N, C-alpha and C positions, 0 to 999 in steps of 0.2 A: 516101523521098518518097511512095511508094505508100501506105504505112501512114498517113502524115500526111493525105493526101487522103481515105482511107477514114474516118478519125476526124472530119475536118472535115464531110464529107457526113453522117456518122452523127449527129453532134451537131446539125447543122442540122435533120435529120429529127426529132430529139427535141424541138427548140425548136418546130418547126411542129406536131408532135403535141400539145405542151402548149397551143399556141394553139387547135388544133382541139378539145381537151378543154374548154377554157374556153368556146369558142364553143358547143359542144354543150350544156354546162351552162346557158348563158344562153338558148339556143334552147329547151331543155326547160322552163325557167322561163317563157319567153314563151308557149309552147304551153299550159302549165297555167294561167297567169294569164289569158290571153285566153279560153280555154275556160270557166273559172270565171266571168269577167265576163259573157260572152255568155249563159251559162246563167242566172246570177242576174238579169240585167236582163230577159231574156225571161220568166222565171218570174214576176217582179213584175207583168207585164202581165196575167197570169191569162187567157190566151187558150187555148181548147180548139180543136183542129183540127176542122173541120166533118166531119160524117158524116151518113148517112141522108138525110133530107129536105132538110137544109141544102145538099146537093150537087145537088139538083134544079134544073133550068134551066141548069146549067152545060154548056159544051161538053165533049165526050168527052175532049179533051186536058186540060182543067182537072180533070175528075173523076179521070182516071188519075193526075195529078200529086199529088192530095190524098188519094186512097184509102189509100195506104200509111201515112199518118199519122192516119187517121180516129180521132177520139175521144181522141187523146193530147194531153198538154199541149204547147203550143208552147214548146220550150226548147232548140232547136238551130238553127244557122244554116240548114241545108237546109230545115227546117220553116218558118222565117221567110221564106225565098225562095219556097217553094211557096205559102204563105198570101198573100204580097204579090202575086205574079205570077199566081196562078191562082184566087184567091178575091176579094181586094179589087179588083184590076184588072178582073176579069170583071164584078163588080157595078158598078164605075164605068162601064165601057163600055156595059153594059146600060142604066144610068140615063141616060146622056148620048148614046145612039145612036152611040157611038164617038168622040164629040168630046172634046177635051182640056180641062183646066181653062182654059188660055189662050184657047181658042176660046169657051167658054161665058162666061168673064169678059169677053172683048171684046164679046160680044153684049149682056151686061148693061150694061156701061159705055156702050155706044152708045145705049141707051134714054134718052129724056128723063124728067124727074121723074114726069110723069103715067103714063107707061108702066111705070116702075119700081114705082109704087104699085099698079098693076093686079094682078089675080089672076095673069095670065101672067107679069108682071114679078116678082112675089113667088116664083112657082114657079121662075123662072130664077135668082133670088137664092138660093133654097134649094139648087138643083142646083149652083150655083157654090160654095156653102159645103160641100156634100157632097164635091165633087171636091177642094176644097182640103184638107179633113180626110183624105180617102182618100189623096191624094198625100203628105201629111205622114206618115201612118202607114206607107204603103208605103216611103217613104224611110228611116224609122227602122228598119223591119224589114230592109230591104236593107243598111243599115249593119251590123246585127247579123250578117247573112249574110257580108258582106265581111270583117268582123273574124274571124268563125269560120273563114273560108277562110285568112286570114293565119295564124291559130293552127295550122291543119292543116299549112300549108306549113312553119311553124317546126318542127313536130314531125318532119316528114320531113327537114328540113335538119339537125336535131339528130342523127337516126339516121345520116345521111351523115357528119356531123362526127365522131361517135364511131367509126364504121367506119374512116374515113380516119385518125383518130388511132391506132387499134390497128394498122392496116396499116403506117403510118409507124414506129411503135414496133418492130414486128417486123422491118422492114427495117433500122432503125437498129441493133438488137441483132445482126442478121446482119452488118451492116457493121463493127461493133466487133469481132465475132469474127474477121472476115476481116482486120481491121487487126492483131490480135494474131498471127494466123498469118503474116501478111506480115512483121511485126517479127521473129518467130523465124526466118523463112527468110532475112531480110537479115542477121541477126546470126550465124547458124550457120556460114556459110562463113568468117567472120572468126576463129572459134574453132578451126578445124581446124589441126593442127600442120603446119608446112611440112617436107617430106621432101627430103633432098639425096642 
């Protein structure tokens, strides 16, 4: 009976290991696919990370977040996040005195037609359009960052799945070996001759 349980547990371990190997393969594919897609989509935008004078006027926190990528092509998720949060957003906040698109748009929409046609109204309309485009670009770059992060997590999960599969396979092999030893031990006493 003990040998049967050892075999049952061992073969269950083999089955789970097979599932983990398949999962690891799929997670590896996801990691590679997402990484390639994020890279290719960001490269098509042809954005170069700011450096030198382009960093002038930014807060120290923004400069330090961007300096490590200075002059390189924006082609990774972390670069996309840094550019979105520390370059585009910094310029949007500077242009709007920290007001959001919603606030500026509300101000513009509250104007009457004459005020909208005035020089100040047109400047507010331009700021509204700038904030809209900035928010759109930020959102797209942050989607790239989010997908890159998902790809990275898939890569770590693939490693964990492969390690788990190999551990389970090793334990299953040990369990099968133990089942054979238990079988021999259970059969051996039955083969001994009876002495009178």
